[in-house]
C-alpha positions, -999 to +999 in steps of 0.1 A: -241+209-022-250+198+017-234+209+047-204+187+050-171+191+040-165+200+007-140+186-014-103+199-030-120+206-060-149+226-044-126+243-025-104+255-054-140+267-073-158+281-044-130+302-028-112+331-044-118+365-024-091+359-004-069+348-030-081+386-050-067+400-013-039+387-009-029+399-044-035+434-033-024+435-002+012+415-019+024+445-037+062+460-042+061+472-008+051+444+009+079+429-012+106+455-002+094+457+036+102+421+038+136+421+026+142+448+050+135+425+076+153+396+067+184+418+059+185+440+090+173+410+111+177+376+101+152+355+112+143+376+141+110+386+130+097+359+115+067+364+148+055+392+135+043+379+102+025+354+117+008+375+140+002+399+115-017+376+092-033+364+122-051+398+128-059+397+096-074+360+093-093+364+125-109+399+112-116+379+076-137+351+087-160+374+112-165+401+084-175+373+063-200+356+083-209+389+089-215+393+053-236+358+048-260+361+077-273+397+070-270+397+033-250+430+032-211+439+029-195+458+063-197+494+041-239+485+038-245+467+073-227+505+084-249+524+066-279+503+078-271+501+111-251+529+125-257+556+094-248+578+064-222+601+081-208+567+092-205+550+064-192+579+039-162+586+065-153+547+063-158+550+028-134+579+018-104+565+042-107+535+024-106+553-009-076+576+008-058+545+021-059+529-018-053+558-038-015+564-012-007+527-015-016+530-056+013+557-057+042+525-045+024+503-069+026+528-098+063+532-089+068+493-087+056+482-116+075+509-135+108+497-117+099+460-128+099+472-163+131+489-162+147+460-150+134+440-175+136+460-200+155+493-191+124+513-200+120+546-178+101+537-146+075+561-156+066+551-193+069+510-176+044+526-150+022+537-177+019+506-194+012+485-170-015+510-156-029+502-192-030+471-188-045+470-155-073+490-175-081+466-200-086+443-175-111+466-154-131+480-186-135+441-201-161+415-196-164+393-170-143+412-148-150+393-115-140+360-131-110+372-151-095+394-119-097+361-102-078+339-125-054+366-129-043+372-092-039+336-090-015+333-115+004+365-097+005+350-064+020+317-078+048+331-101+057+350-065+060+320-045+077+301-069+107+330-078+113+329-046+112+298-034+137+293-062+159+316-047+153+302-014+161+266-023+190+275-046+207+294-014+210+261+004+177+268+028+171+285+060+188+278+094+164+255+110+174+268+145+173+307+133+140+302+124+128+286+155+144+316+173+127+337+151+091+328+165+098+342+199+083+381+201+117+403+199+121+440+189+161+447+182+155+481+178+132+510+175+135+507+136+125+471+137+088+486+150+085+513+123+091+487+098+066+463+118+042+491+114+046+493+079+044+460+072+013+459+092-001+483+070+001+462+037-006+433+052-031+435+082-052+466+064-091+462+075-100+480+042-089+448+021-107+428+046-135+452+043-136+447+007-137+412+004-175+414+017-181+426-015-163+402-033-180+374-011-213+388-023-202+387-054-196+352-048-225+348-037-219+322-007-248+314+011-251+299+046-240+263+035-207+278+030-200+287+065-205+254+078-188+234+050-156+251+056-156+271+023-156+305+042-123+293+068-107+280+036-107+307+017-092+329+046-065+300+048-059+306+014-060+344+014-038+347+043-019+315+036-007+335+003+001+363+022+022+344+047+038+318+024+054+351+000+060+369+027+081+343+045+097+332+013+111+365+010+123+373+044+139+339+049+159+342+010+169+379+025+178+365+054+198+337+042+218+357+018+216+394+020+221+394+060+251+378+062+264+399+040+255+429+057+237+442+027+212+468+034+180+471+012+176+509+006+162+504-027+136+476-048+171+470-069+190+460-037+167+426-038+190+420-071+211+404-044+188+375-037+182+362-070+227+363-078+236+333-060+211+319-088+217+341-127+247+357-118+235+387-136+205+376-150+191+386-114+178+423-122+151+398-152+144+369-122+136+400-098+118+423-125+094+393-132+086+384-096+075+426-087+061+428-117+032+397-101+035+420-070+033+450-083+006+448-112-020+429-094-018+450-064-019+480-090-051+467-101-072+451-071-061+484-052-079+507-076-111+482-081-109+482-040-109+521-033-135+525-059-161+501-047-151+511-014-158+547-021-188+540-038-200+516-013-199+547+015-220+564-003-249+544-002-242+530-046-241+492-045-207+485-065-197+452-084-168+451-108-192+450-137-204+488-128-197+513-147-192+537-121-164+513-108-145+509-136-147+547-137-133+555-106-109+529-108-094+548-137-092+579-120-078+559-087-052+548-113-043+583-127-044+599-093-017+573-082+003+580-114+001+618-113+011+614-078+043+591-083+053+616-113+054+642-088+070+630-064+095+609-082+113+577-075+146+584-064+137+570-031+116+544-035+118+527-005+107+555+018+077+562-005+069+525-004+069+527+034+050+560+037+025+543+015+021+516+042+015+536+068-013+558+054-032+527+042-031+517+083-046+547+096-082+540+086-082+502+103-089+515+140-125+529+127-129+500+104-118+473+132-141+487+159-173+490+135-170+453+123-165+444+159-202+456+165-218+443+133-203+405+144-224+415+183-258+424+165-288+406+174-289+402+139-264+378+134-285+353+151-268+318+162-236+334+145-229+362+167-190+365+175-181+343+208-171+355+236-133+339+223-138+356+192-146+389+208-115+388+231-094+379+199-109+405+178-103+427+208-069+421+210-064+428+171-081+462+176-063+475+204-032+461+185-044+481+153-053+515+176-016+511+190-004+511+157-021+542+144-014+560+179+024+554+167+023+563+134+006+596+140+031+606+169+057+599+141+041+619+114+041+651+134+073+638+146+068+637+182+086+607+186 
């Protein structure tokens, strides 16, 4: 391959980490939060989706570039340049966020099978956890996971696109107004923070640098557009799914005044298409979202925890597989203890927990991409400004979350 632009076929073969990260980011919580935004505020929060995914994309490309140039994922760079203690803290908070998120993923898979087959949600969650275990302990794990995640992303896009088309499509005027930044009320702010927690979480970006190492990208992949295309496909997939859900909800639920208080309320998105069969179509879409996130979040937590303590971690490694299993079990046990009587609230809290680790990682990534070892790929002034603005936003999110959890506000 040369340093020239790559072909469409090469793009499909050379990219992949972004899609895997997208599958992890778009779980049941993200689908539910997106539907809440459309049902409550119609098209008014489209700007926030674009902003959150732009933030993710900026950090993705910077972190990818550092991994390729320095030859180390982000956590390895932290250990090499800033010490073992800070690396261990970063790895631990990443893993904690993944465990918190797995509670919602487990509940989501269970609810999906309940919609499809009438199974008790706990039994459904256990079944899909076992499916994930088969993936984790199988051979050629990376390739299987990458292919599986592409299928899941496709199913989510197809399901919600069909719903939107049959609903008559979105309002062009409404969409245009939705591009103007606006917070209708304080609830919109909290819902926005929960959304950022799942879609713009930097722990996923950090995990992407481990995936890019397994993909064996080289310096030429920076110049030929491979890294940029992976960012576009990864962040773009999340944006496409989220916006489709938001638009469908705005078109169908908002005019009827239907509020989303639990996951099953989302059946209203499909009733205009298939009537009584709506729970089944919703079940398929949620199953793709929650199962993909359940699998990748477990692997991400395991990889980042091991890397935090100086261990090289790949999907094929025995330690990664065993820790992934442990994270699945912890998520299931927590879901069993706290139940699924109010899943929307559980999923929102899981997303908020996941965002707490973002500022630390965001600051460290900025420090890494500005090191002299980056050579000609050292972060530019424009990129530093963009990273700084994103970091400031993440800091504001974290402060607000802490004050909210402490009931100060």
